[in-house]
C-alpha positions as CSV (number, residue, x, y, z in Angstrom):
1,X,12.5,81.0,-64.4
2,X,10.8,82.0,-61.8
3,X,7.6,82.6,-61.8
4,X,8.2,87.1,-60.1
5,X,11.1,86.8,-62.7
6,X,10.8,89.8,-66.1
7,X,9.1,87.8,-68.9
8,X,7.3,85.5,-67.3
9,X,4.3,87.6,-67.4
10,X,4.1,88.3,-63.5
11,X,1.6,84.1,-63.8
12,X,1.7,82.4,-61.0
13,X,1.6,78.5,-60.0
14,X,-1.9,78.7,-58.7
15,X,-3.2,79.2,-61.9
16,X,-4.3,83.6,-61.8
17,X,-3.5,85.9,-63.7
18,X,-0.4,88.9,-63.8
19,X,0.3,89.4,-60.1
20,X,-0.3,93.0,-60.3
21,X,-3.6,92.9,-60.8
22,X,-4.3,89.7,-58.1
23,X,-3.2,89.3,-54.8
24,X,-2.2,86.5,-53.2
25,X,-3.5,83.1,-54.0
26,X,-7.3,82.5,-53.1
27,X,-7.5,79.6,-50.2
28,X,-11.1,79.2,-50.7
29,X,-10.5,77.8,-54.6
30,X,-7.3,75.7,-53.2
31,X,-9.9,73.8,-50.7
32,X,-12.4,73.0,-53.0
33,X,-9.8,71.3,-55.6
34,X,-8.4,69.4,-52.8
35,X,-12.4,68.5,-52.2
36,X,-13.3,67.8,-56.2
37,X,-10.3,65.6,-55.8
38,X,-11.4,63.5,-52.6
39,X,-14.8,63.1,-54.3
40,X,-13.4,61.5,-57.8
41,X,-11.1,59.7,-55.9
42,X,-14.5,58.0,-54.4
43,X,-16.8,57.5,-57.5
44,X,-18.5,61.2,-56.8
45,X,-18.2,63.9,-59.5
46,X,-18.5,67.5,-58.5
47,X,-21.8,69.4,-60.8
48,X,-20.8,72.3,-63.4
49,X,-17.9,73.1,-65.4
50,X,-14.7,74.6,-65.7
51,X,-12.8,74.6,-62.6
52,X,-15.6,75.4,-60.1
53,X,-17.6,73.0,-57.9
54,X,-21.4,73.1,-57.0
55,X,-21.4,70.5,-54.0
56,X,-20.8,73.3,-51.1
57,X,-20.0,76.8,-50.3
58,X,-17.8,75.6,-47.4
59,X,-15.0,73.3,-47.0
60,X,-15.8,69.6,-46.3
61,X,-15.8,65.7,-47.3
62,X,-19.0,63.8,-48.7
63,X,-18.1,60.1,-48.1
64,X,-19.8,57.8,-49.6
65,X,-22.9,55.3,-47.6
66,X,-21.3,52.1,-48.5
67,X,-17.9,52.5,-47.6
68,X,-18.7,53.5,-44.1
69,X,-20.9,50.2,-43.6
70,X,-18.1,47.7,-44.5
71,X,-15.5,50.1,-42.0
72,X,-18.4,49.2,-39.3
73,X,-18.0,45.6,-40.5
74,X,-14.5,45.3,-40.1
75,X,-14.6,46.6,-37.1
76,X,-17.1,44.4,-35.5
77,X,-15.8,41.2,-37.1
78,X,-12.3,42.5,-35.8
79,X,-14.3,43.1,-32.2
80,X,-15.9,39.6,-32.4
81,X,-12.5,38.0,-33.2
82,X,-10.6,39.5,-30.2
83,X,-13.3,37.8,-28.0
84,X,-12.9,34.2,-28.3
85,X,-10.5,32.1,-25.9
86,X,-10.3,28.6,-25.7
87,X,-10.4,27.2,-21.8
88,X,-8.8,23.8,-21.7
89,X,-9.6,20.5,-20.0
90,X,-7.3,21.5,-16.8
91,X,-8.2,25.0,-16.7
92,X,-11.2,27.5,-15.2
93,X,-11.7,30.9,-16.4
94,X,-12.5,33.5,-14.6
95,X,-14.4,36.6,-16.0
96,X,-14.6,40.1,-14.7
97,X,-16.8,42.8,-15.8
98,X,-15.5,46.3,-15.0
99,X,-13.2,44.6,-12.1
100,X,-16.1,43.0,-10.8
101,X,-16.5,39.3,-10.5
102,X,-19.1,37.9,-13.6
103,X,-18.6,34.1,-14.1
104,X,-16.7,31.3,-14.4
105,X,-15.9,29.9,-17.5
106,X,-15.7,25.5,-17.7
107,X,-13.9,24.4,-20.3
108,X,-14.6,24.7,-24.2
109,X,-14.9,27.3,-26.6
110,X,-16.0,30.7,-25.2
111,X,-16.6,34.5,-25.7
112,X,-16.9,37.5,-23.9
113,X,-16.5,41.0,-25.2
114,X,-12.8,42.8,-24.8
115,X,-12.0,46.0,-23.5
116,X,-15.0,45.1,-21.0
117,X,-14.6,41.8,-19.7
118,X,-11.0,41.0,-18.5
119,X,-10.4,36.6,-18.4
120,X,-8.0,34.5,-16.0
121,X,-7.4,31.9,-16.7
122,X,-6.4,29.2,-14.0
123,X,-5.3,25.6,-13.9
124,X,-7.3,23.9,-11.3
125,X,-5.2,20.6,-11.6
126,X,-1.9,21.3,-11.7
127,X,0.4,19.8,-8.5
128,X,2.3,22.8,-7.2
129,X,4.8,22.6,-4.6
130,X,6.0,25.4,-1.8
131,X,9.2,24.1,0.1
132,X,9.9,25.7,3.5
133,X,12.3,25.0,6.2
134,X,13.8,26.5,9.6
135,X,15.6,25.7,12.7
136,X,12.6,25.7,15.3
137,X,12.2,24.7,19.1
138,X,10.2,21.8,20.2
139,X,8.5,21.4,23.7
140,X,11.7,19.3,25.1
141,X,13.4,22.9,24.4
142,X,15.8,21.4,21.8
143,X,16.4,22.9,18.0
144,X,16.3,20.7,15.3
145,X,16.6,22.1,11.6
146,X,13.2,21.1,9.6
147,X,12.9,21.3,5.9
148,X,9.0,20.1,4.4
149,X,7.3,20.5,1.0
150,X,4.2,20.7,0.5
151,X,2.2,20.0,-2.6
152,X,-1.5,21.9,-3.5
153,X,-3.5,22.5,-6.0
154,X,-5.8,25.6,-6.7
155,X,-9.6,24.8,-5.7
156,X,-11.8,27.6,-6.5
157,X,-10.1,29.8,-9.2
158,X,-12.5,32.9,-7.6
159,X,-11.1,32.9,-4.5
160,X,-7.9,32.3,-5.7
161,X,-7.8,35.0,-7.8
162,X,-9.9,37.8,-5.5
163,X,-10.0,36.7,-2.0
164,X,-6.0,36.9,-1.4
165,X,-3.9,39.4,-2.5
166,X,-0.9,37.5,-3.1
167,X,-2.2,33.9,-2.7
168,X,1.4,32.1,-2.6
169,X,2.8,34.5,-0.1
170,X,0.0,33.8,1.9
171,X,0.6,29.8,1.5
172,X,4.3,30.9,3.0
173,X,3.1,32.0,5.9
174,X,0.6,29.8,7.1
175,X,2.8,26.8,6.4
176,X,5.4,28.5,8.2
177,X,3.1,29.1,11.3
178,X,1.4,24.9,11.1
179,X,5.1,23.8,11.2
180,X,6.5,25.9,14.0
181,X,3.1,25.0,16.0
182,X,3.0,21.8,15.8
183,X,7.0,20.9,16.1
184,X,6.8,23.6,19.4
185,X,4.0,21.0,20.7
186,X,6.1,18.0,20.4
187,X,9.4,16.3,21.2
188,X,12.7,16.1,19.5
189,X,12.3,12.4,19.0
190,X,8.8,12.6,17.8
191,X,10.6,14.7,15.4
192,X,13.8,13.2,14.2
193,X,12.9,9.8,14.6
194,X,9.8,7.8,14.1
195,X,6.6,10.5,14.2
196,X,7.3,11.7,11.3
197,X,5.1,10.7,9.3
198,X,2.7,11.6,11.8
199,X,4.0,15.1,12.5
200,X,3.5,15.7,8.2
201,X,-0.1,14.6,8.9
202,X,-0.9,17.7,11.2
203,X,0.7,20.0,9.4
204,X,-1.3,19.3,7.0
205,X,-4.7,19.4,8.4
206,X,-3.8,22.5,10.5
207,X,-2.5,24.4,7.4
208,X,-5.3,23.6,5.7
209,X,-7.2,24.7,8.4
210,X,-5.7,27.9,8.2
211,X,-6.3,27.7,3.8
212,X,-9.9,27.5,4.7
213,X,-10.1,30.5,6.6
214,X,-9.0,32.8,5.5
215,X,-10.5,31.5,1.7
216,X,-7.2,31.2,-0.2
217,X,-9.3,28.8,-3.1
218,X,-5.8,26.5,-2.1
219,X,-6.3,22.7,-1.1
220,X,-3.0,20.9,0.2
221,X,-2.6,17.2,-1.6
222,X,0.2,16.4,0.3
223,X,3.1,17.2,3.4
224,X,6.2,15.5,2.9
225,X,8.8,16.2,6.1
226,X,11.6,15.9,3.7
227,X,14.2,16.1,6.5
228,X,14.4,17.1,10.6
229,X,18.2,16.6,12.5
230,X,19.4,17.7,14.9
231,X,22.3,20.3,14.5
232,X,25.2,19.8,13.2
233,X,27.0,20.3,16.4
234,X,25.4,17.1,18.5
235,X,25.0,15.2,15.1
236,X,27.2,12.4,16.0
237,X,25.8,12.4,20.3
238,X,21.6,11.8,18.0
239,X,23.5,9.4,15.4
240,X,24.6,7.0,18.1
241,X,20.8,7.1,19.7
242,X,18.9,6.4,16.9
243,X,21.6,3.1,16.1
244,X,20.8,2.1,19.8
245,X,17.0,2.2,19.4
246,X,17.8,0.2,16.0
247,X,19.3,-2.4,17.6
248,X,16.9,-2.1,20.0
249,X,14.2,-2.4,17.4
250,X,16.2,-5.0,15.7
251,X,16.8,-7.4,19.2
252,X,13.1,-7.2,20.5
253,X,11.6,-8.4,16.9
254,X,14.8,-11.4,16.9
255,X,12.8,-12.1,20.6
256,X,9.2,-12.3,18.9
257,X,10.7,-14.0,16.2
258,X,11.9,-17.0,18.7
259,X,8.9,-17.1,20.4
260,X,6.7,-17.5,17.6
261,X,8.7,-20.6,16.9
262,X,8.5,-22.1,20.5
263,X,5.5,-21.8,22.0
264,X,3.5,-23.1,18.9
265,X,5.7,-26.1,19.6
266,X,5.4,-26.4,23.0
267,X,1.5,-26.2,22.5
268,X,2.1,-28.9,19.5
269,X,4.2,-31.1,22.5
270,X,1.3,-30.1,25.6
271,X,-1.9,-31.0,22.7
272,X,0.0,-33.8,22.1
273,X,0.3,-35.3,25.8
274,X,-3.1,-34.2,26.1
275,X,-4.3,-36.6,23.6
276,X,-2.3,-39.6,24.5
277,X,-3.0,-38.8,27.5
278,X,-6.9,-39.4,26.8
279,X,-5.9,-42.2,24.1
280,X,-4.1,-44.4,27.3
281,X,-7.5,-43.4,29.6
282,X,-9.8,-44.8,27.1
283,X,-7.5,-47.8,26.0
284,X,-7.4,-48.7,30.5
285,X,-11.1,-48.6,30.6
286,X,-11.9,-50.2,27.6
287,X,-9.0,-53.0,29.1
288,X,-10.9,-52.9,32.3
289,X,-14.1,-53.2,30.2
290,X,-13.2,-56.2,28.6
291,X,-11.5,-57.6,31.4
292,X,-14.7,-57.7,33.3
293,X,-16.9,-59.1,30.9
294,X,-14.2,-61.8,30.3
295,X,-14.8,-62.4,33.8
296,X,-18.7,-62.5,33.9
297,X,-17.7,-64.9,31.2
298,X,-15.2,-67.4,32.8
299,X,-17.7,-67.3,36.2
300,X,-20.8,-68.7,33.8
301,X,-18.5,-70.4,32.6
302,X,-17.1,-71.8,35.9
303,X,-20.9,-72.5,37.1
304,X,-21.3,-74.3,34.4
305,X,-18.4,-77.1,34.5
306,X,-16.2,-75.9,37.8
307,X,-13.4,-78.7,37.7
308,X,-12.9,-78.1,33.7
309,X,-13.2,-74.2,34.1
310,X,-10.1,-73.9,36.9
311,X,-8.1,-76.5,35.2
312,X,-7.9,-74.7,31.9
313,X,-7.7,-71.5,34.2
314,X,-4.7,-72.8,35.7
315,X,-3.0,-74.5,32.5
316,X,-3.7,-70.6,31.2
317,X,-1.4,-68.7,33.6
318,X,1.1,-71.2,33.6
319,X,0.6,-70.9,30.0
320,X,1.4,-67.2,30.5
321,X,4.3,-67.4,33.3
322,X,7.1,-69.2,31.2
323,X,6.2,-67.0,28.4
324,X,7.8,-64.4,30.1
325,X,10.8,-67.2,32.1
326,X,13.7,-68.4,30.5
327,X,14.1,-71.5,33.4
328,X,12.4,-73.5,34.6
329,X,11.8,-75.5,37.8
330,X,10.5,-79.0,38.2
331,X,9.6,-80.5,41.4
332,X,10.0,-84.8,40.8
333,X,7.4,-86.6,43.1
334,X,9.7,-89.8,43.2
335,X,13.0,-88.2,44.2
336,X,14.2,-84.9,46.3
337,X,16.2,-83.3,43.2
338,X,14.4,-80.4,41.3
339,X,14.9,-80.5,38.1
340,X,16.6,-77.2,36.9
341,X,15.3,-76.7,32.8
342,X,17.8,-73.5,30.6
343,X,14.7,-73.1,28.4
344,X,16.8,-70.1,26.9
345,X,19.3,-72.1,25.6
346,X,16.9,-74.6,24.1
347,X,15.4,-72.0,22.8
348,X,18.2,-70.2,20.8
349,X,19.1,-73.3,19.5
350,X,16.0,-74.8,18.4
351,X,15.5,-71.3,16.3
352,X,17.1,-72.1,13.6
353,X,15.8,-74.6,12.5
354,X,12.5,-74.1,13.1
355,X,13.1,-70.2,11.8
356,X,14.0,-71.7,8.5
357,X,11.1,-73.8,8.7
358,X,8.4,-70.8,9.5
359,X,9.1,-68.2,7.0
360,X,6.3,-65.6,6.5
361,X,5.0,-62.4,7.0
362,X,2.7,-64.3,9.4
363,X,4.5,-66.3,11.1
364,X,7.2,-62.8,11.7
365,X,4.0,-61.3,13.1
366,X,3.1,-64.2,15.4
367,X,7.1,-64.0,16.9
368,X,6.9,-60.4,17.4
369,X,2.8,-61.1,19.5
370,X,4.7,-64.1,21.7
371,X,8.7,-62.8,22.6
372,X,9.8,-64.2,19.4
373,X,8.3,-67.4,19.7
374,X,5.4,-68.4,17.1
375,X,2.8,-71.6,18.6
376,X,4.9,-73.6,16.9
377,X,8.2,-73.1,18.5
378,X,6.6,-73.6,21.6
379,X,5.0,-76.7,20.6
380,X,7.9,-77.5,19.7
381,X,10.2,-76.8,23.3
382,X,7.4,-78.3,25.5
383,X,8.4,-81.9,23.7
384,X,11.9,-81.4,24.3
385,X,11.1,-80.8,27.6
386,X,8.6,-83.6,27.8
387,X,11.3,-85.3,26.5
388,X,13.7,-84.3,29.0
389,X,11.8,-84.8,31.8
390,X,11.0,-88.0,30.8
391,X,14.9,-89.1,30.5
392,X,15.0,-87.9,33.6
393,X,13.1,-89.8,35.6
394,X,13.8,-93.3,33.8
395,X,17.5,-92.5,35.6
396,X,16.0,-90.9,38.4
397,X,14.2,-94.7,38.6
398,X,16.6,-97.3,37.1
399,X,19.1,-95.4,40.3
400,X,16.9,-96.7,42.4
401,X,16.2,-100.1,41.3
402,X,20.1,-100.3,41.7
403,X,20.4,-99.2,45.4
């Protein structure tokens, strides 16, 4: 049944009396009831009895001091927790306060006020790579297609973040400028063949100068010239040129190897000839000095006994001459015939028997020094010659007696 239907005694749902006795519900009373309910919820009751309250005349809320402190502490802890961060070993943290540079944080656990400070972490150890490619004109007015890779690291985080708006774009423009300047001042042969390594070093030096002038906070580690070739229309001709140069270098290496082998050998032979000449000179000088000393000693002996010394010298000279001759002519005083002695045949006949009797290392060494005959062989040969002379003298005397 609705509150305004007959039989409801005219009572409204707000606890008022008859609607004929009162007007619309009192809003102040509704607000007071709501206030009492909130106070009871937070542990504080209103004064007085009944449904009224003596806490105040107007609307409002009375919160406890403890609750406000708890809320403030929680908010403070949350604010402090939001400001904690960690900087890794390979990173540096650039701190900005209200957009202005404050400091650079080193690795470790750090804290900065949230909202007020802005923290930007930058990896300063990772090597980044930028690749550039383009068709360029060389000093001798040839066109080459060059591809190179630039390896770089961030050397100064503050300069990297604040001095240049877009450091990577700046690096791209600086790389293009450096490579075009270097290639434009070099000939095509140096760019596509033997000068590539030097070209990379020159590009690296020039590129680093550009970045230092921009204060970009970047350091170039290495510039690798990955590819440099002429246009495809003339690629075959350049391949032939490169092959010819390789053949030229190969032939040069072979010539150098041959030279390195021949020259030391020739020097060695020349040194050997010099050593032999020096040895021969020393030998001749020593032999001459020995002959001179021998002559002086013989002269002294000759002065003491001239006849004996003269006979001895004659015998030695004859013996030396006879050792070198294989035939002997003997003039017989008693006749007109000249006796011929074939010493070579006599020696060849006597050699086997004599060699069997005189075996040994000492005998062989003597044979080598006397032309294959030992002193014993010479004595035997001499005895045979004397016997032959005596027999021939006997025959001659018998023939003369018969006549």
